[in-house]
N, C-alpha and C positions, 0 to 999 in steps of 0.2 A: 728400519723395521726388521731387517734380516742380518743379525750380527754374524752369523756363520758365513755369509757372503762377504761381509766386510773383512773378515779374517783371511779369506782366501784371495780376494781380488783387490787390486788397486785400479781405480778408473778416473780418467780426466785429471791425472796427476801432473803437476808442473814441475819439471826438473830444472835445477839451476846449478851451474858449476862455472868456475872461473878459468879462463885461458889467457895467458899473457896479461893478466890483470883486468881482463874484460869479462863481464858476465855473459854466459850463453844460456838461453832458455829453450825449453821445448816441452810441449804438453802432449802426452800420448793418450790414447783412448782407453785401453784396458791391458792389465798385466795379471796373468794367472800365476800366483805364487806356487801352486801345487805342481803344475806342469812346466813352470818357467817359460811360459809362452806369452809373447807380446803381440797384441792385436792392434791394428790401426784401420779405421773405417774411412773409405773414400766414396763420396757421392760424385760421380764423374760421368763423362760422356763415353760412349763406346770408342770413339776416336782416341780419347786420352788413354784408355786401357790398351788399345792396340798399338799406340805409338811407342816405339822402344825407349825413347828418351824419358817418357813419363815413368816407366817402370824402373829405370835407372835412378831417377830422382826419388822414387818411393824407397828403393833399396838404401840409398844414402840417408834419407830422412829417418827411417826406422832403425838403422844401425846406430845413428847418433842418439836416438832414444835409448837403445840398448846400452850404449856407452854411459849415458847419464845414470841409468839404473845400476850399472856395474859400479860406478863411483859411490852409489848409495848402498852398496852391499848386496845387490840382487843379481843373480845370474840369469841370462837370457839364453835358453837352449833352442828356442824356435821363434820365428817371426811369421806372422800371417797378416796379409792384407785382405780385408773383406771389402770387395768393390760392389757398390750398388750402381748399376748402369742406367741412368735416368732416361736415356733415349733409345733403349734397346727395343728391337722389334723381332718377333719370332720368325716372320717371313724372310728376313734377311739371311737366316741360316741356310736357306735353300740355295741362294745364289753366290754365297761367299763362304768357302770352307774354313776360312780363318776367323769368321765371325763367332763371338762367344755363344755357347750353347744355352746359357741361362742368364737371367737378368742379375742374379746375385752370385758372385764368385768368391771363393776363398783361395788366395794365391800365396804359395809358399815363397818366402824370401830367404836368401842365403844369410846366415849369421857370420859376419866378418870378424876376424881377430880384433879384440878390443885394443890391442897395441896399434894395429894398422889404423883403426878408426880414430884413436886418440891423436896420432900423428897427422891424419888428414884434417881433423878439426883445428889443430894447432896451426897448420899451414894456411888454412882458410882465414882464420882470425888474423894471422900475420899479414895476409894480403890486404885485408880491410884496414888494418892499422897503417900499412905502407901507403895505401890509397889516400887515407885521411891526411897523412903527412905530405903527400905529393901535391895536394891542391887540385882544384877542378881542372886546371889546364893540363895536368899530366896524369890523368886517370888512365889506368890500363884498359885496353879494349876487351870486350867479351869475345871469347873464342866461338868458333862455329858450333861446337858441342853445347856451349852455354846458351847460345841463341836458338838451339834446335834448328839449325840452318839446313836448307835444301839447296842444292846447286842450281845455277842457271842452266837452261837448256835451249837449244836451237832446233826447232822442228822443221824439217823439209816437207812441204805439203803441195798438194794440187788442189785447184778450185773445186774439183768434182767430189772431194772426200773430206770429211771432218777429221778423219784419222790421219796422222802423219805417216809419210812413207818411211822416214827415218828420223830418229831424234839423237842429238849429240850433246855432250857436256862441253864440247870444244867448238867454238865458232868456226875456226878454220876448217875443221873436218866437215862441217855442214856446208861450207862454201865449196869445198872440193867435190862433195857429192852432187851439189847443185850444178856445178860446172860440167861434170862428167855425164849428167843425166838429163839436162834441160832440153836437149834435142829429142830425146826418147819420150819424156813425160811432158805433155802439153801444159803450159802455164805454171810450171814448177816454181815455187818461191820459198823463202825462209821466214819463219815466224819465231820471234824471240819470246821465250817464256821465262820471265824473271824468277829467280829462286825466292824462297821465303825464309824469313827468320821467324819461325812459328811462335817462339816465346815472346819476341818483341811485338809481333802483330797482335797477339791475343791475350798475353798474360802480364807483360811488364807494365807496372804502374808509373814508371818514370820515362817511358820510351819517348814521349813528346818533348822531353827536356834533354835527350841524349844526342850529342854531336855525332856519334858513330851511326846512330839510327837515321839521322837526317841525311847524312852522306849516302847511306844505302838507298834511301828513297829517291834522292836526286839522281843516283846512278841508274835506278830502274827507269825513271822518266827519260833520261838521256838515251838509254838503250832502246826504249820503245820508239822514240823519235827517229832513231837512226836505222830502223828496220828497213 
């Protein structure tokens, strides 16, 4: 109905390009030809917005869109994420200074060199091809960054308080503190707090089939029993 808008904007456009003989697809939300700005809309939780790994993922995703547009002859000068925070509450701004001030945010994203993005895409596709050729028994394991992993912790506590006296990422350090202070602090004990692989816990669709994931869950159970 508005041809002048169609001339200026591309929206919900699916990009396709080949890397190492494999097709790569991506569909972006909006591209403004006049300002060379790429927009991507995210309907997400406040936690997803505040979690650093989410924004790293958004940066990678949108720069791959920019690379696909580059291959089609379009320059991307600016990238903007428009985030709609579905569980945002105005009252939370009072108690948490890092909490977003509004429910809808426009977030500027760095535009990375297209040469760097192209090499990163080539490397990722090469990893997928290598994994296919390796077979299920020899699949590479996901890194901590890829799993959005949080480290295990050992909390030294007393029965009189819910808050830990000390927390450590190293079990031996927790044991040392416990040994040195058990005569001074009545009932002192160590509580194991297993780390999380946030992406595996909440977002991975194949986690229940993953051997690495099952080993992690078994480890958590073993550590809880050994407290």
